[in-house]
Phi, psi and omega in degrees: 000168175264245172295126187294144176277359180256126180227126183268133182295138173096350183268190181225017180217210187298337180269019177270102186236195203251155172249328182204156180255147177220163181300145179288149176287154179282105179221162186289315192275082169086024175237146173277162180297131182295347181280349180296123185292342180291334186297320182295320180295321177297313180300315183293334183278351180272113184272140176256126181246108182296143171060043175225134001277003177208163184305142179090351181262130174254109190266125178275108186264105180278350179295334175296325176292323180293339180280355179241092187308321183294321181286319176303316176296320178302314181299312178298319183297324180293323175290319182296320180297329181285320189263345178296136177084003181264006178071031180283122181269336185209143168246123182257121180254133180274133179300133359250334188285344170293343176284343181281315185269324187303309181297323180294319178294315182301314181299316184293330182257004176077032182248160174277159179247133182240116178278130172259113193242164174289164184303142172069025174259335181261138189279337183267190177288137190232161169248140186236153177222115179267143178216160186271141172247176180300322185234044177144208183229157174220179183207145173244147177227154180215144179297134172296133182097352181293330182243141172258152184304128176082004179292139181275129188229142170246133178265130183241135171212172184276325186214143171246127176244276178275337181090004181299313182294315179297321177298321177297317179299320178297311181298319180298311181296318181294327176297330180273000175101007182283154168257101183279109185282317185192161171252142183236125181227144178292319187233142171233146181272123188296334179293347177252032185296341177260013188247014182277043170210117185248111184053037181088356180260123182290155174241126182257125182237153176268309180228153176257144171286157178226157181280000000 
């Protein structure tokens, strides 16, 4: 996964989580209008699983949303509506849940899909970006040659918490010559409501988690 969907209340990093998702507020920087009727259905379809994968964690389960094709389609459509006509050449999805939404968005807007994977998952020559976690380090990799200089890219993941994974994805893509236009996430954590801009790159979310 990329940004973890589990956030522990009271902490300060990726394990700082959510209990339930609710529609995002209507704001300029990366939120859709809260009046869109599709948002409530998307929010309601995200199941919260207490104490998973360990005690104290409230896990946001998007697989419940995937079991409802109409709601899943609404979520994809809202991203497609935003990025169609923006000259996006590639959608980069972060392992693993970015692989669920990313290809569908890419196909709909006529863009290629680029998987950003954990180490030793890609068979060809890769470029890597290591980043810090609360309790260690992680790494994203991408095939060399996946991006051409100056191509406009959107990065997709399911949830943004601290933004560490998304920031690593942005750095990786920019090192390869991409123009990262925006990051797109289904869920954002409200305690980071002023943090939806990563190194100058905006983050667009559909719904916010709530305590």
